[in-house]
Short mmCIF file of the C-alpha atoms (twelve columns), coordinates in Angstrom:
data_MODEL
# 
_entry.id   MODEL 
# 
loop_
_atom_site.group_PDB 
_atom_site.id 
_atom_site.type_symbol 
_atom_site.label_atom_id 
_atom_site.label_alt_id 
_atom_site.label_comp_id 
_atom_site.label_asym_id 
_atom_site.label_seq_id 
_atom_site.Cartn_x 
_atom_site.Cartn_y 
_atom_site.Cartn_z 
_atom_site.pdbx_PDB_model_num 
ATOM 1   C CA . UNK A 1   -58.886 75.535  72.327 1 
ATOM 2   C CA . UNK A 2   -57.643 76.311  68.893 1 
ATOM 3   C CA . UNK A 3   -58.740 79.253  66.926 1 
ATOM 4   C CA . UNK A 4   -58.889 79.206  63.245 1 
ATOM 5   C CA . UNK A 5   -56.915 81.722  61.291 1 
ATOM 6   C CA . UNK A 6   -60.026 83.820  60.619 1 
ATOM 7   C CA . UNK A 7   -60.995 84.064  64.280 1 
ATOM 8   C CA . UNK A 8   -57.421 84.951  65.309 1 
ATOM 9   C CA . UNK A 9   -57.359 87.660  62.688 1 
ATOM 10  C CA . UNK A 10  -60.671 89.111  63.901 1 
ATOM 11  C CA . UNK A 11  -59.500 89.095  67.532 1 
ATOM 12  C CA . UNK A 12  -56.225 90.767  66.569 1 
ATOM 13  C CA . UNK A 13  -58.087 93.426  64.595 1 
ATOM 14  C CA . UNK A 14  -60.451 94.038  67.493 1 
ATOM 15  C CA . UNK A 15  -57.503 94.329  69.878 1 
ATOM 16  C CA . UNK A 16  -55.833 96.877  67.610 1 
ATOM 17  C CA . UNK A 17  -59.044 98.898  67.379 1 
ATOM 18  C CA . UNK A 18  -59.466 98.785  71.156 1 
ATOM 19  C CA . UNK A 19  -55.865 99.876  71.669 1 
ATOM 20  C CA . UNK A 20  -56.303 102.747 69.212 1 
ATOM 21  C CA . UNK A 21  -59.534 103.828 70.909 1 
ATOM 22  C CA . UNK A 22  -57.909 103.761 74.335 1 
ATOM 23  C CA . UNK A 23  -54.909 105.665 73.032 1 
ATOM 24  C CA . UNK A 24  -57.251 108.317 71.667 1 
ATOM 25  C CA . UNK A 25  -58.804 108.696 75.102 1 
ATOM 26  C CA . UNK A 26  -55.435 109.256 76.665 1 
ATOM 27  C CA . UNK A 27  -54.311 112.015 74.325 1 
ATOM 28  C CA . UNK A 28  -55.084 115.510 75.399 1 
ATOM 29  C CA . UNK A 29  -56.219 118.243 73.166 1 
ATOM 30  C CA . UNK A 30  -54.453 121.516 73.715 1 
ATOM 31  C CA . UNK A 31  -56.336 123.884 75.966 1 
ATOM 32  C CA . UNK A 32  -57.883 126.787 74.133 1 
ATOM 33  C CA . UNK A 33  -55.897 130.000 74.279 1 
ATOM 34  C CA . UNK A 34  -57.300 132.366 76.865 1 
ATOM 35  C CA . UNK A 35  -59.214 135.203 75.285 1 
ATOM 36  C CA . UNK A 36  -57.197 138.376 75.302 1 
ATOM 37  C CA . UNK A 37  -59.035 141.375 76.591 1 
ATOM 38  C CA . UNK A 38  -58.062 144.637 74.977 1 
ATOM 39  C CA . UNK A 39  -56.675 147.175 77.383 1 
ATOM 40  C CA . UNK A 40  -59.217 149.854 78.116 1 
ATOM 41  C CA . UNK A 41  -58.829 152.824 75.795 1 
ATOM 42  C CA . UNK A 42  -57.538 155.869 77.627 1 
ATOM 43  C CA . UNK A 43  -60.071 158.662 77.620 1 
ATOM 44  C CA . UNK A 44  -59.267 162.303 77.050 1 
ATOM 45  C CA . UNK A 45  -60.221 164.620 79.898 1 
ATOM 46  C CA . UNK A 46  -62.676 166.546 77.678 1 
ATOM 47  C CA . UNK A 47  -64.454 166.043 74.336 1 
ATOM 48  C CA . UNK A 48  -63.205 167.725 71.159 1 
ATOM 49  C CA . UNK A 49  -66.466 169.699 70.893 1 
ATOM 50  C CA . UNK A 50  -65.461 171.642 74.019 1 
ATOM 51  C CA . UNK A 51  -62.724 173.363 71.967 1 
ATOM 52  C CA . UNK A 52  -64.999 174.617 69.193 1 
ATOM 53  C CA . UNK A 53  -65.366 178.384 69.294 1 
ATOM 54  C CA . UNK A 54  -63.480 181.664 69.281 1 
ATOM 55  C CA . UNK A 55  -60.438 182.040 71.491 1 
ATOM 56  C CA . UNK A 56  -57.995 184.764 72.415 1 
ATOM 57  C CA . UNK A 57  -54.480 183.358 72.070 1 
ATOM 58  C CA . UNK A 58  -51.134 184.372 73.556 1 
ATOM 59  C CA . UNK A 59  -48.022 182.495 74.672 1 
ATOM 60  C CA . UNK A 60  -45.326 182.679 77.336 1 
ATOM 61  C CA . UNK A 61  -41.961 181.095 78.023 1 
ATOM 62  C CA . UNK A 62  -41.576 181.732 81.775 1 
ATOM 63  C CA . UNK A 63  -44.170 180.577 84.304 1 
ATOM 64  C CA . UNK A 64  -43.952 183.993 85.965 1 
ATOM 65  C CA . UNK A 65  -45.526 185.468 82.803 1 
ATOM 66  C CA . UNK A 66  -48.616 183.249 82.872 1 
ATOM 67  C CA . UNK A 67  -51.044 185.789 84.459 1 
ATOM 68  C CA . UNK A 68  -49.906 188.574 82.136 1 
ATOM 69  C CA . UNK A 69  -50.282 186.216 79.161 1 
ATOM 70  C CA . UNK A 70  -53.837 185.255 80.161 1 
ATOM 71  C CA . UNK A 71  -54.757 188.958 80.126 1 
ATOM 72  C CA . UNK A 72  -53.024 189.391 76.748 1 
ATOM 73  C CA . UNK A 73  -54.997 186.437 75.367 1 
ATOM 74  C CA . UNK A 74  -58.303 188.085 76.437 1 
ATOM 75  C CA . UNK A 75  -57.265 191.204 74.521 1 
ATOM 76  C CA . UNK A 76  -56.869 189.110 71.358 1 
ATOM 77  C CA . UNK A 77  -60.601 188.390 71.163 1 
ATOM 78  C CA . UNK A 78  -60.891 191.284 68.694 1 
ATOM 79  C CA . UNK A 79  -59.048 188.989 66.260 1 
ATOM 80  C CA . UNK A 80  -59.891 185.562 67.653 1 
ATOM 81  C CA . UNK A 81  -58.272 182.242 66.918 1 
ATOM 82  C CA . UNK A 82  -61.170 180.145 65.609 1 
ATOM 83  C CA . UNK A 83  -61.333 176.437 66.366 1 
ATOM 84  C CA . UNK A 84  -63.886 174.788 64.098 1 
ATOM 85  C CA . UNK A 85  -65.596 171.432 64.161 1 
ATOM 86  C CA . UNK A 86  -63.782 168.897 61.982 1 
ATOM 87  C CA . UNK A 87  -65.571 166.771 59.363 1 
ATOM 88  C CA . UNK A 88  -64.936 163.487 61.199 1 
ATOM 89  C CA . UNK A 89  -65.504 164.575 64.804 1 
ATOM 90  C CA . UNK A 90  -62.221 166.314 65.554 1 
ATOM 91  C CA . UNK A 91  -61.446 170.024 65.507 1 
ATOM 92  C CA . UNK A 92  -59.754 172.229 62.930 1 
ATOM 93  C CA . UNK A 93  -56.666 174.002 64.239 1 
ATOM 94  C CA . UNK A 94  -53.357 175.174 62.888 1 
ATOM 95  C CA . UNK A 95  -50.329 172.969 63.390 1 
ATOM 96  C CA . UNK A 96  -46.913 174.523 63.952 1 
ATOM 97  C CA . UNK A 97  -45.556 176.253 60.842 1 
ATOM 98  C CA . UNK A 98  -48.554 175.258 58.699 1 
ATOM 99  C CA . UNK A 99  -50.457 177.845 56.632 1 
ATOM 100 C CA . UNK A 100 -53.831 176.051 56.733 1 
ATOM 101 C CA . UNK A 101 -55.779 174.529 59.603 1 
ATOM 102 C CA . UNK A 102 -56.234 170.767 59.614 1 
ATOM 103 C CA . UNK A 103 -58.419 168.348 61.505 1 
ATOM 104 C CA . UNK A 104 -56.929 167.253 64.819 1 
ATOM 105 C CA . UNK A 105 -58.287 165.015 67.544 1 
ATOM 106 C CA . UNK A 106 -58.272 165.106 71.312 1 
ATOM 107 C CA . UNK A 107 -56.543 161.947 72.516 1 
ATOM 108 C CA . UNK A 108 -55.206 160.470 75.724 1 
ATOM 109 C CA . UNK A 109 -52.021 158.639 76.635 1 
ATOM 110 C CA . UNK A 110 -49.788 158.225 79.680 1 
ATOM 111 C CA . UNK A 111 -52.406 159.908 81.866 1 
ATOM 112 C CA . UNK A 112 -52.264 163.089 79.769 1 
ATOM 113 C CA . UNK A 113 -54.503 164.683 77.142 1 
ATOM 114 C CA . UNK A 114 -53.147 165.725 73.742 1 
ATOM 115 C CA . UNK A 115 -54.371 167.506 70.634 1 
ATOM 116 C CA . UNK A 116 -52.858 166.283 67.377 1 
ATOM 117 C CA . UNK A 117 -53.247 164.298 64.164 1 
ATOM 118 C CA . UNK A 118 -55.373 161.159 64.456 1 
ATOM 119 C CA . UNK A 119 -52.696 159.224 62.547 1 
ATOM 120 C CA . UNK A 120 -50.087 159.667 65.305 1 
ATOM 121 C CA . UNK A 121 -50.116 157.989 68.714 1 
ATOM 122 C CA . UNK A 122 -50.890 160.180 71.724 1 
ATOM 123 C CA . UNK A 123 -47.811 162.148 72.752 1 
ATOM 124 C CA . UNK A 124 -46.268 162.113 69.266 1 
ATOM 125 C CA . UNK A 125 -43.943 164.865 68.047 1 
ATOM 126 C CA . UNK A 126 -46.769 166.692 66.226 1 
ATOM 127 C CA . UNK A 127 -49.007 166.811 69.303 1 
ATOM 128 C CA . UNK A 128 -49.489 169.483 71.888 1 
ATOM 129 C CA . UNK A 129 -50.099 168.427 75.476 1 
ATOM 130 C CA . UNK A 130 -53.065 170.027 77.211 1 
ATOM 131 C CA . UNK A 131 -51.511 171.336 80.428 1 
ATOM 132 C CA . UNK A 132 -54.845 172.548 81.831 1 
ATOM 133 C CA . UNK A 133 -58.417 172.831 80.620 1 
ATOM 134 C CA . UNK A 134 -61.722 174.322 81.666 1 
ATOM 135 C CA . UNK A 135 -64.558 175.551 79.466 1 
ATOM 136 C CA . UNK A 136 -63.222 179.124 79.405 1 
ATOM 137 C CA . UNK A 137 -59.464 178.587 79.176 1 
ATOM 138 C CA . UNK A 138 -56.978 175.943 78.186 1 
ATOM 139 C CA . UNK A 139 -53.197 175.868 78.093 1 
ATOM 140 C CA . UNK A 140 -51.125 173.737 75.724 1 
ATOM 141 C CA . UNK A 141 -47.467 173.023 75.166 1 
ATOM 142 C CA . UNK A 142 -45.996 171.320 72.116 1 
ATOM 143 C CA . UNK A 143 -44.457 167.897 72.681 1 
ATOM 144 C CA . UNK A 144 -41.526 168.630 70.339 1 
ATOM 145 C CA . UNK A 145 -38.918 170.660 72.325 1 
ATOM 146 C CA . UNK A 146 -37.801 172.578 69.241 1 
ATOM 147 C CA . UNK A 147 -41.372 173.690 68.568 1 
ATOM 148 C CA . UNK A 148 -41.787 174.707 72.227 1 
ATOM 149 C CA . UNK A 149 -38.679 176.883 71.926 1 
ATOM 150 C CA . UNK A 150 -40.342 178.805 69.083 1 
ATOM 151 C CA . UNK A 151 -43.977 178.921 70.214 1 
ATOM 152 C CA . UNK A 152 -43.757 178.753 74.010 1 
ATOM 153 C CA . UNK A 153 -46.662 177.685 76.189 1 
ATOM 154 C CA . UNK A 154 -49.937 178.696 74.557 1 
ATOM 155 C CA . UNK A 155 -52.884 180.146 76.478 1 
ATOM 156 C CA . UNK A 156 -56.358 180.042 74.889 1 
ATOM 157 C CA . UNK A 157 -59.069 182.168 76.548 1 
ATOM 158 C CA . UNK A 158 -62.656 181.775 75.327 1 
ATOM 159 C CA . UNK A 159 -64.054 184.940 73.805 1 
ATOM 160 C CA . UNK A 160 -67.470 185.855 75.145 1 
ATOM 161 C CA . UNK A 161 -70.333 186.181 72.704 1 
ATOM 162 C CA . UNK A 162 -71.373 189.794 72.201 1 
# 
């Protein structure tokens, strides 16, 4: 059986279309990238609001002086260190060597709680680590070793309302 030139052309075109369609079925589209889940945000061990208030403040350099320093901090309630509520949810406290208080945040990192500028990562050189905390007393130590050498370990004892 002889095909005319027109029929041969149509069959060839249909064969090419079929081949292209089958080739399309055999290509694989890349699998979608798995959705990345953000690591859970570390949570501080207490909210910033827990620091707001009047505190007696003293510091020590040797662990043996801790009890004496806690008593000295209570005596400072006549001239308390005031921690205020910050305008964006943090607290206002003095940073090392700064004449004015600034807003700081309570933040977490590496299983520890820190107080410092919101712009720095937790544990940055401007932070102080919260060594211990309860509603009536907290102890901090600066992250920067040079600042620790000047300020020591700081004990804050809540002043009772009179």
